[in-house]
C-alpha positions in Angstrom: 0.0 0.0 0.0 2.8 2.5 0.9 4.7 1.6 -2.3 1.6 2.1 -4.4 1.0 5.5 -2.8 4.6 6.6 -3.4 4.5 5.4 -7.1 1.2 7.1 -7.8 1.9 10.4 -6.0 3.2 12.2 -9.1 0.0 11.4 -10.9 -2.1 13.1 -8.2 0.2 15.8 -6.9 2.9 16.5 -9.5 6.1 18.1 -8.3 4.6 18.6 -4.9 4.5 14.9 -4.4 8.1 14.7 -3.1 7.2 15.5 0.6 4.6 12.7 0.5 7.1 10.2 -0.9 9.6 11.2 1.8 7.0 10.8 4.6 6.1 7.3 3.2 9.8 6.3 3.2 10.2 7.4 6.8 7.1 5.4 7.8 8.5 2.3 6.0 11.8 2.8 7.8 10.1 2.9 11.2 8.1 -0.2 10.4 11.2 -2.1 9.4 12.9 -1.1 12.7 9.9 -2.4 14.6 9.9 -5.7 12.6 13.7 -6.1 13.1 13.2 -6.9 16.8 11.3 -10.1 15.8 14.0 -11.5 13.6 15.8 -14.7 14.7 19.5 -14.2 14.2 21.7 -11.4 15.4 23.3 -10.8 12.0 19.8 -10.6 10.4 18.8 -8.0 13.0 21.9 -5.9 12.3 21.2 -6.0 8.6 17.6 -4.9 9.3 18.7 -2.0 11.4 21.1 -0.8 8.7 18.4 -1.2 6.0 15.8 0.7 8.1 18.3 3.5 8.8 19.0 3.8 5.1 15.3 3.9 4.3 14.6 6.5 6.9 17.6 8.6 5.7 16.2 8.4 2.1 12.9 9.6 3.4 14.4 12.4 5.3 16.4 13.6 2.3 13.4 13.6 0.0 11.2 15.3 2.6 13.6 17.9 3.9 16.0 18.6 1.0 13.9 19.7 -2.1 16.8 21.9 -3.1 18.7 18.7 -4.0 15.9 17.3 -6.1 17.2 18.7 -9.4 20.8 17.6 -8.9 22.2 15.6 -6.0 19.1 13.9 -4.6 18.5 11.4 -7.4 22.2 10.4 -7.3 22.0 10.0 -3.5 19.0 7.8 -3.8 20.7 5.6 -6.5 23.7 5.5 -4.3 21.6 4.2 -1.4 20.6 1.2 -3.5 24.2 0.5 -4.3 25.0 0.7 -0.6 22.3 -1.8 0.1 23.6 -4.0 -2.7 27.1 -3.9 -1.1 25.6 -4.9 2.2 23.7 -7.9 0.7 26.9 -8.9 -1.1 28.8 -9.0 2.1 26.0 -11.1 3.7 26.2 -13.4 0.6 29.9 -13.8 1.0 29.7 -14.6 4.7 26.6 -16.7 4.5 26.6 -20.4 5.3 22.9 -21.1 4.7 22.5 -22.3 1.1 18.7 -21.6 1.3 19.3 -17.8 1.5 22.0 -17.7 -1.2 19.6 -17.3 -4.0 17.6 -14.6 -2.1 20.7 -12.6 -1.4 22.0 -12.9 -4.9 18.6 -11.6 -6.2 18.8 -8.8 -3.7 22.2 -7.7 -4.9 21.3 -7.9 -8.6 18.0 -6.1 -7.9 19.6 -3.2 -6.0 22.2 -2.7 -8.7 19.5 -2.8 -11.4 17.4 -0.3 -9.5 20.4 2.1 -9.2 21.1 2.0 -12.9 17.5 2.4 -13.8 17.1 5.5 -11.6 20.2 7.1 -13.0 18.8 6.6 -16.5 15.3 7.8 -15.6 16.7 10.8 -13.8 17.5 12.5 -17.1 13.8 12.3 -18.1 12.0 13.3 -14.9 13.4 14.0 -11.5 10.0 13.8 -9.8 9.2 10.4 -11.2 12.7 9.2 -10.5 12.3 10.0 -6.8 8.8 8.6 -6.6 9.8 5.3 -8.2 12.9 5.1 -6.1 10.8 5.5 -3.0 8.3 2.9 -4.2 11.0 0.4 -5.0 12.6 1.0 -1.6 9.3 0.4 0.2 8.7 -2.8 -1.8 12.2 -4.0 -0.7 11.4 -3.2 2.9 8.1 -5.2 2.6 9.9 -8.1 1.0 12.4 -8.2 3.8 9.7 -8.1 6.4 7.7 -10.9 4.8 10.7 -13.3 4.1 12.6 -12.8 7.4 11.9 -15.6 9.9 10.5 -14.6 13.3 9.4 -16.5 16.3 7.9 -16.0 19.8 9.4 -17.4 23.0 8.3 -18.0 26.5 10.3 -16.9 29.6 12.2 -20.1 30.0 13.3 -20.1 26.4 14.5 -16.5 26.8 16.6 -17.6 29.7 18.2 -20.3 27.6 18.8 -17.7 24.8 20.7 -15.5 27.3 23.2 -18.3 27.8 22.4 -18.4 31.5 22.8 -21.5 33.7 20.0 -24.0 33.0 18.7 -23.9 36.6 15.1 -24.6 37.5 14.8 -21.6 39.8 16.2 -19.3 37.1 13.8 -20.7 34.4 10.9 -20.2 36.8 12.1 -16.6 37.4 12.2 -16.0 33.7 8.7 -17.3 33.2 7.4 -15.2 36.1 9.0 -12.0 34.8 7.6 -12.6 31.3 4.1 -13.1 32.8 4.5 -9.9 34.9 5.5 -7.9 31.8 2.6 -9.2 29.9 0.2 -8.5 32.8 1.3 -4.9 33.1 0.7 -4.1 29.4 -2.9 -2.8 29.9 -1.6 -0.4 32.6 1.2 0.8 30.4 -1.2 1.4 27.5 -3.4 3.5 29.8 -0.3 5.5 30.9 0.7 6.1 27.2 -2.9 7.2 26.3 -3.0 9.5 29.3 0.3 11.2 28.3 -0.9 11.6 24.7 -4.1 13.2 26.0 -2.1 15.6 28.2 0.1 16.6 25.2 -3.0 17.2 23.1 -4.5 19.4 25.8 -1.2 21.3 26.1 -1.1 21.9 22.3 -4.8 22.9 22.2 -4.3 25.4 25.0 -1.0 26.8 23.8 -2.1 27.1 20.2 -5.5 28.5 21.2 -7.1 26.0 18.7 -10.6 26.6 17.6 -13.0 23.8 18.2 -13.7 23.2 14.6 -12.7 20.4 12.2 -10.0 22.7 10.6 -9.0 24.3 13.9 -8.2 21.0 15.5 -6.0 19.8 12.7 -3.0 21.7 14.1 -3.0 20.2 17.6 -3.8 16.7 16.2 -0.8 17.0 13.8 1.3 18.3 16.7 0.5 15.3 18.8 1.1 12.9 15.8 4.5 14.6 15.5 5.2 14.1 19.2 4.3 10.4 18.9 6.5 10.0 15.8 9.4 11.7 17.5 9.0 9.6 20.6 9.1 6.4 18.6 12.1 7.7 16.7 14.0 8.6 19.9 13.2 5.4 21.6 14.0 3.1 18.7 16.9 5.1 17.2 18.6 6.5 20.3 17.4 5.3 23.7 16.8 1.7 22.9 20.1 1.1 21.1 22.0 3.0 23.9 20.4 0.8 26.6 21.1 -2.3 24.5 24.7 -1.4 24.0 25.1 -0.8 27.8 23.6 -4.2 28.6 25.7 -6.0 26.1 28.8 -4.4 27.6 27.9 -5.5 31.1 26.3 -8.9 30.2 29.5 -11.0 30.8 29.6 -9.7 34.3 25.9 -10.4 34.8 26.3 -14.0 33.7 29.0 -14.4 36.3 26.7 -12.9 38.9 23.9 -15.4 38.0 26.4 -18.2 38.2 27.3 -17.1 41.7 23.7 -16.9 42.8 22.6 -20.3 41.3 25.5 -21.9 43.1 23.5 -21.2 46.2 19.8 -20.5 45.9 18.0 -18.1 43.5 15.0 -17.7 45.8 16.9 -17.2 49.1 20.3 -15.6 48.6 22.3 -16.3 51.8 24.0 -13.0 52.2 23.2 -9.2 52.1 25.6 -8.7 49.2 23.9 -11.5 47.3 20.5 -9.8 47.9 21.7 -6.6 46.4 23.3 -8.4 43.5 20.1 -10.3 42.9 18.0 -7.1 42.9 20.3 -5.6 40.2 20.4 -8.8 38.1 16.6 -9.3 38.3 16.1 -5.7 37.1 18.6 -6.2 34.3 17.0 -9.5 33.3 13.6 -7.8 33.2 15.0 -5.3 30.7 16.4 -8.1 28.6 13.0 -9.8 28.6 11.3 -6.6 27.6 13.6 -6.3 24.7 13.0 -9.8 23.5 9.2 -9.3 23.9 9.6 -6.2 21.7 11.3 -8.5 19.1 8.5 -11.0 19.2 5.6 -8.5 19.1 5.2 -5.4 17.0 2.4 -4.0 19.2 4.5 -4.5 22.3 7.5 -2.8 20.6 5.3 0.2 19.7 4.0 0.4 23.3 7.4 0.2 24.8 8.8 2.7 22.4 6.2 5.3 23.3 6.6 4.5 27.0 10.3 5.3 26.7 10.1 8.2 24.3 7.0 10.2 25.4 8.5 11.5 28.7 11.5 12.9 26.8 9.2 14.4 24.1 7.1 16.1 26.9 10.2 17.8 28.1 11.0 18.9 24.6 7.5 20.3 24.1 7.8 22.2 27.3 11.2 23.7 26.5 11.3 24.0 22.7 10.7 27.8 22.7 13.9 28.2 24.7 15.9 26.5 22.1 15.0 29.0 19.4 13.9 26.1 17.0 10.6 27.7 16.1 9.7 26.0 12.8 11.1 22.7 11.7 11.8 21.6 15.2 8.5 22.5 16.8 5.6 20.0 16.1 3.0 22.7 16.7 4.1 24.3 13.4 4.2 21.1 11.4 0.4 21.4 10.6 1.4 24.2 8.3 2.8 21.6 6.0 -0.7 19.9 6.0 -2.4 23.2 5.3 0.1 24.0 2.5 -0.6 20.7 0.7 -4.3 21.5 1.0 -4.1 25.1 0.0 -1.8 24.8 -2.9 -4.4 22.8 -4.8 -7.3 25.0 -4.0 -5.9 28.6 -4.0 -6.6 29.4 -7.7 -10.2 28.0 -7.4 -10.8 29.9 -4.2 -9.4 33.2 -5.6 -11.4 32.9 -8.8 -14.6 32.1 -6.9 -14.2 35.0 -4.5 -13.2 37.7 -7.1 -16.0 36.7 -9.5 -18.5 36.8 -6.8 -17.3 40.3 -5.7 -17.5 41.5 -9.2 -21.0 40.2 -9.7 -22.0 42.0 -6.5 -20.4 45.3 -7.7 -22.5 46.3 -10.7 -21.4 48.6 -13.5 -17.7 48.2 -12.4 -15.1 46.1 -14.3 -12.2 44.3 -12.6 -9.8 47.2 -13.2 -12.1 49.6 -11.3 -13.3 47.1 -8.7 -9.8 46.0 -7.7 -8.1 49.3 -7.6 -7.6 51.3 -4.4 -7.3 55.0 -4.0 -5.1 56.3 -1.2 -5.5 60.0 -0.5 -3.4 62.9 -1.9 -1.4 61.2 -4.6 -1.4 64.2 -6.9 2.3 65.3 -6.5 5.3 63.8 -4.7 4.4 61.0 -2.2 5.8 58.1 -0.4 4.7 54.7 0.9 6.1 51.8 2.9 6.4 48.2 1.8 7.0 45.5 4.4 7.1 41.8 3.8 6.5 38.7 6.0 5.9 40.5 9.3 3.5 38.3 11.1 5.3 36.2 13.7 4.3 38.5 16.6 7.6 38.1 18.5 10.6 40.3 19.2 11.9 40.1 15.6 8.6 41.8 14.5 8.3 44.3 17.3 11.9 45.5 16.8 10.7 47.4 13.7 7.6 49.0 15.3 9.2 52.3 16.3 10.9 52.7 12.9 7.6 51.9 11.0 5.8 54.6 13.0 8.7 57.0 12.5 8.8 56.4 8.7 5.1 56.4 8.4 4.8 59.8 10.2 6.4 61.6 7.3 4.1 64.2 5.9 4.1 62.8 2.4 3.9 59.0 3.3 0.4 58.0 2.2 0.0 54.3 2.8 1.6 50.9 3.5 1.7 47.7 1.5 2.3 44.3 3.1 3.9 42.1 0.5 3.4 38.5 1.8 2.6 36.4 4.8 0.7 38.8 7.0 0.1 36.2 9.7 2.1 33.1 10.7 1.8 30.2 11.0 -1.6 29.6 9.3 -3.2 33.0 8.7 -5.9 32.4 11.3 -8.0 35.3 12.6 -7.1 34.3 16.2 -3.5 35.4 15.5 -4.3 38.8 13.9 -4.5 40.8 17.2 -1.1 39.8 18.4 0.6 39.5 15.0 -0.9 42.4 13.1 -3.0 44.9 15.0 -0.7 45.3 18.0 2.6 45.5 16.1 1.1 48.1 13.7 -0.7 50.2 16.3 0.3 53.8 15.8 0.5 53.6 12.0 -2.5 55.7 10.9 -2.3 55.6 7.1 -4.2 53.1 4.9 -2.8 49.6 4.9 -3.2 47.3 1.9 -1.9 43.8 1.5 -1.4 40.8 -0.7 -1.4 37.3 0.9 1.5 35.0 1.2 1.3 31.2 1.2 0.7 31.1 5.0 -2.3 33.5 4.7 -4.0 31.0 2.4 -3.7 28.1 4.9 -7.1 29.1 6.5 -8.7 29.6 3.0 -7.8 33.3 3.4 -10.6 33.9 5.9 -8.6 36.1 8.3 -7.0 38.1 5.4 -10.4 38.7 3.7 -12.1 39.8 6.9 -9.3 42.2 7.7 -8.3 43.8 4.3 -11.5 43.5 2.2 -14.4 45.9 2.4 -16.9 44.3 4.8 -19.6 43.7 2.2 -16.9 42.3 -0.2 -15.5 40.1 2.6 -18.9 38.5 3.2 -19.6 37.8 -0.5 -16.1 36.5 -1.0 -16.1 34.0 1.9 -19.6 32.7 1.0 -18.3 32.1 -2.6 -15.3 30.2 -1.2 -17.7 28.0 0.8 -19.7 27.3 -2.3 -16.5 26.5 -4.3 -15.8 23.8 -1.7 -19.3 22.4 -2.0 -20.0 23.5 1.6 -17.6 20.8 2.8 -16.2 23.2 5.4 -16.8 24.3 9.0 -17.3 27.9 7.8 -20.9 28.9 8.2 -22.8 32.1 7.6 -22.6 32.8 11.4 -18.8 32.3 11.4 -18.4 34.6 8.4 -20.4 37.3 10.2 -18.2 36.8 13.3 -15.0 37.1 11.2 -16.2 40.4 9.6 -17.4 41.8 13.0 -14.2 40.8 14.7 -12.1 42.5 12.1 -14.2 45.7 12.5 -13.9 45.5 16.3 -10.1 45.2 16.2 -9.9 48.0 13.6 -11.8 50.3 16.0 -9.7 49.2 19.0 -6.2 49.6 17.3 -7.1 52.4 14.9 -5.1 50.9 12.0 -6.9 51.7 8.8 -7.7 48.6 6.7 -10.7 47.2 4.8 -10.3 49.0 1.4 -9.8 46.1 -1.0 -12.2 43.8 -2.9 -9.6 41.2 -3.9 -6.3 39.7 -2.7 -4.6 41.8 -5.5 -5.0 45.5 -6.3 -3.7 48.5 -8.3 -2.9 52.1 -7.7 -2.6 54.5 -10.6 -1.4 58.1 -10.7 -0.5 60.3 -13.6 3.1 59.0 -13.8 3.3 56.0 -11.5 1.5 52.6 -11.3 1.7 50.1 -8.5 0.4 46.6 -9.2 0.2 44.2 -6.3 -0.1 40.6 -7.5 -1.1 37.5 -5.5 1.0 34.5 -6.5 -0.7 32.2 -4.0 1.1 29.1 -2.8 2.6 27.8 -6.0 4.0 31.1 -7.5 1.3 31.4 -10.1 -1.7 33.5 -11.0 -5.1 32.3 -12.2 -6.5 33.3 -15.6 -8.8 36.0 -14.2 -5.9 37.7 -12.3 -3.7 37.4 -15.4 -6.2 39.2 -17.5 -6.4 41.9 -14.8 -2.7 42.2 -14.7 -2.3 42.5 -18.5 -4.9 45.3 -18.5 -3.1 47.0 -15.6 0.2 46.8 -17.4 -1.3 48.1 -20.6 -2.8 51.1 -18.7 0.6 51.7 -17.1 2.5 52.3 -20.4 4.3 55.6 -20.3 4.5 55.5 -16.5 7.0 54.2 -14.0 5.7 50.8 -13.1 6.3 48.9 -9.9 5.0 45.4 -9.3 4.7 43.7 -5.9 4.6 39.9 -6.0 4.0 37.3 -3.3 7.2 35.5 -4.3 10.5 36.9 -5.6 11.9 36.1 -9.0 15.5 36.2 -7.6 16.4 35.2 -4.1 19.5 33.8 -2.4 21.5 34.5 -5.5 19.4 32.1 -7.6 16.7 32.5 -10.3 13.5 31.3 -8.7 11.6 30.7 -11.9 14.0 28.1 -13.2 12.0 25.0 -13.9 8.7 26.8 -13.2 7.0 27.7 -16.5 4.2 29.7 -14.9 6.5 31.9 -12.9 8.9 32.3 -15.8 6.0 33.4 -18.0 5.0 36.0 -15.5 8.6 37.3 -15.5 8.5 37.5 -19.3 5.3 39.5 -19.2 6.8 42.0 -16.9 9.8 42.3 -19.2 7.5 42.9 -22.2 5.9 45.8 -20.4 9.3 47.2 -19.2 8.4 47.1 -15.5 11.1 49.0 -13.6 10.7 47.5 -10.1 9.7 44.1 -9.0 9.5 43.6 -5.2 8.4 40.6 -3.2 8.5 39.0 0.2 8.5 35.3 1.1 12.3 35.1 1.6 13.0 36.7 5.0 15.7 39.3 4.3 16.6 42.3 2.1 18.1 41.7 -1.3 18.6 43.8 -4.5 19.3 42.6 -8.0 19.9 44.6 -11.2 18.6 42.7 -14.3 19.7 44.2 -17.6 17.9 43.0 -20.8 17.1 44.2 -24.2 13.6 45.3 -25.3 12.7 47.2 -28.4 16.3 47.3 -29.5 17.5 49.1 -26.4 18.8 48.0 -23.0 16.3 48.1 -20.2 16.9 47.7 -16.5 14.6 45.8 -14.0 15.3 46.2 -10.3 14.4 43.2 -8.2 14.0 43.5 -4.5 13.5 40.8 -1.9 11.7 42.6 0.9 10.7 39.9 3.3 12.5 40.9 6.5 9.5 42.5 8.2 9.4 40.2 11.3 9.6 36.5 10.4 12.7 34.5 11.3 15.7 35.5 9.2 16.4 33.5 6.1 20.1 32.7 6.7 20.7 31.0 3.4 21.4 34.3 1.6 24.1 35.6 4.0 25.6 32.2 4.9 25.5 30.4 1.6 25.7 33.0 -1.1 26.6 31.2 -4.4 29.9 31.7 -6.1 28.2 32.6 -9.4 24.9 34.4 -8.7 22.2 34.5 -11.3 22.8 38.2 -11.9 26.2 40.0 -11.6 24.9 43.1 -9.8 23.5 42.4 -6.3 23.4 43.3 -2.7 21.9 41.8 0.4 21.4 42.5 4.1 22.6 41.4 6.6 26.1 40.8 5.6 27.7 37.4 6.1 30.1 38.8 8.7 27.4 40.5 10.8 25.1 37.4 10.8 28.0 35.0 11.5 29.1 37.2 14.4 25.6 37.1 16.0 25.2 33.4 15.7 28.8 32.8 17.0 27.9 34.9 20.0 24.5 33.4 20.9 24.9 29.7 20.0 25.2 27.6 23.1 27.8 24.9 23.3 25.4 22.0 22.8 24.2 23.5 19.5 27.7 24.2 18.1 27.9 20.9 16.2 24.9 22.0 14.2 26.4 25.5 13.7 29.7 24.1 12.5 27.9 21.7 10.2 26.0 24.7 8.8 28.8 27.2 8.7 31.6 24.9 7.4 29.7 22.4 5.3 26.6 24.2 4.2 24.4 21.8 6.2 25.0 19.2 3.5 23.0 17.3 2.3 20.3 19.7 3.4 20.7 23.5 3.1 21.6 26.4 5.2 18.1 27.9 4.6 16.5 24.7 5.9 18.3 25.1 9.2 17.7 28.8 9.5 15.1 28.4 12.3 17.6 26.5 14.5 19.6 29.8 14.9 16.6 32.1 15.1 17.7 34.0 18.2 15.1 36.7 19.0 17.7 38.9 20.7 19.8 41.8 19.6 21.3 42.5 17.2 18.3 42.2 14.9 18.5 42.4 11.1 14.9 43.0 10.1 14.0 45.5 7.5 11.4 47.3 5.3 11.5 49.7 2.4 10.2 53.2 1.9 9.4 54.1 -1.7 9.5 57.8 -2.6 7.7 58.7 -5.9 8.9 62.2 -6.9 7.5 63.4 -10.3 8.9 66.8 -9.5 12.4 65.5 -9.8 11.6 62.8 -12.4 12.7 60.0 -10.1 11.7 57.2 -7.7 13.9 56.5 -4.7 13.9 53.4 -2.6 15.1 53.8 1.0 15.8 50.6 3.1 15.1 50.8 6.8 16.4 48.6 9.6 15.9 48.4 13.4 17.9 51.6 14.0 16.5 53.7 11.2 17.8 54.1 7.6 20.3 51.4 6.6 23.8 52.5 5.7 25.8 51.5 2.7 28.2 49.7 5.0 25.3 47.5 6.3 24.9 45.8 2.9 27.1 43.2 1.3 27.3 43.8 -2.4 29.0 43.0 -5.7 31.7 45.3 -7.0 30.3 48.4 -8.6 26.8 48.0 -7.2 27.3 50.9 -4.8 27.5 54.5 -6.3 31.1 55.6 -6.5 30.5 58.8 -4.7 28.7 57.3 -1.8 30.2 57.0 1.7 29.9 53.9 3.9 28.2 55.8 6.7 25.6 57.5 4.4 22.0 56.1 4.2 21.3 53.8 1.3 19.3 55.5 -1.5 18.6 53.6 -4.7 17.5 56.1 -7.3 15.7 55.3 -10.6 14.7 57.8 -13.2 11.0 58.2 -14.2 11.5 57.9 -17.9 8.9 59.3 -20.2 7.6 56.6 -22.6 5.1 56.8 -25.3 1.6 56.4 -23.9 -0.9 54.2 -25.8 -3.1 55.9 -28.3 
């Protein structure tokens, strides 16, 4: 079943099937670990452990290292089959049982054939290569589990297997301990269930989960993550460690039993013997438990949870202290579930909502319905753009005074949030702490486009907050209909969402509620701003594309700035490579000679200068990553900048030296191996970006940022002014390519990127 799901995943999910394949491989690896306890011979068990570890590692690579999917990952997966072939070949060479010779020979040949097949298929389709590799690996795991001999033993047989003296009292003791362990299983199960229930209650309370079907997914996923981690710790760390310790001391324990049975097991004659017997009985009980785990998969699972759950409970209680706020916190893993759900529904939801709003707004086309009109844009004006602000912690609040300071300028008219307003799942329950409170004091209109996290709750919190109230009601009802009413969102909930947004708007006095869609436009005589929602998969639906084309056509002859939910360039790489939809959007912007493309999603500040030819002349498009508004810092840019970036003119903030110094200073000793692995070896085979959250220290110095845009027709120019925690950023704060910085600038001067407002022929 698992193999069939892995093989068929690309048919159902396309490129996004890789996380599913990775998860299935990890499940298969855990099942093989559990089954290995039941295998008869020690060498077979060791082989099973190695095979299970290899399977789990394959799953982890596929799940957590998508950046390798186009290059190294298929090669690593093929190499894993070759490693397994080598292991089987060694078993074949050492084997003495002729009955297993043919099976091992077939295993060697099969693994080699699989590796060759994957390397050939890799050239045709990376996604299918990984899916088939996962399916074949799972089939191999199942075959090993079916063909490996297992048996169950009573207590007396276990005693004989331990190579202990064949004494009647000792055999009876083994049988009694085995019966006691079997008798206590119901109590142990109740204990495990109670601890799981306590963890669920902790997650529900700490996450403030809503008691709806969707609202409870997050704590359920968190508990499932806790259980999986508990099993992994028990079977991969605690169990092997205990077993290794017992094996080291077992020769001494056998001598101890020989001493006791020389007298009497039931009545040791001396005090020292009594103490020795207590220790040896306890050790023997542990050995019997281990062998019962080998003989019974349910018993192995129960014991694994009994060992691992207490440690996981400690981790759950202390994980905020570690600074591992995303990948290492099971409470945020539900975001992955929401992401898989939302990425397949975003376009359908967006189309349903915008069409319903248009139908409810008579005598207005999409260009008029989806435009917003900030006040006083007749002459020179400014506005702020901030991306990915919504974590609600110190890294967001550090910018609050500077946002208010910049927004207080007499000619600053509005603010645009350019992705991920609210983490982790865009829920309305997080808006007060993550949006309204951090922006309290900014009294100009606030507009926004959603990021992928905002779509995780079907955009309900975003729609209620940023749409006009009547448009919000119509849009959310249309989304419910698009899902055939298979949702917990009712008319009463929609009314509550709209009313709650209105209440918070009154309480915090932050002006919102001006939009009719998750995208919008602003047009002045010489300047156009188009804010485009790229959803979860970095694409736009047909309706939004038609609106965008019309907006770009209207903008001819003007300075045009486009704000996207995802950047075209980030971390030194071209993000549209291998993504036809996103590349087509980039080409459209080129065709219309857009001057500035700005986006969030990546959590830092970056600038790229793209030079291209259009109409026989050289054009310049400035790309800005502006996602440092409050989320954890994306360390990949600063710590793993490529040797050959996609564009030759670039700059980013913070610099490598500044970020490295902060992490060096704040990283505790126990976390240094991870930091050295990241700093020296690029976190291979994963990525620096993947481990960013492990070093997300919400203490000074902070490197968050936003951008002020100054539109100055009076001087025929547009200026972009980056801000940081202490005000305007200086040229010395940014790391850049040679020649990017103006020659006349001084390191201590504020950064100012100036672009001319060129006059172009307007359409007739």
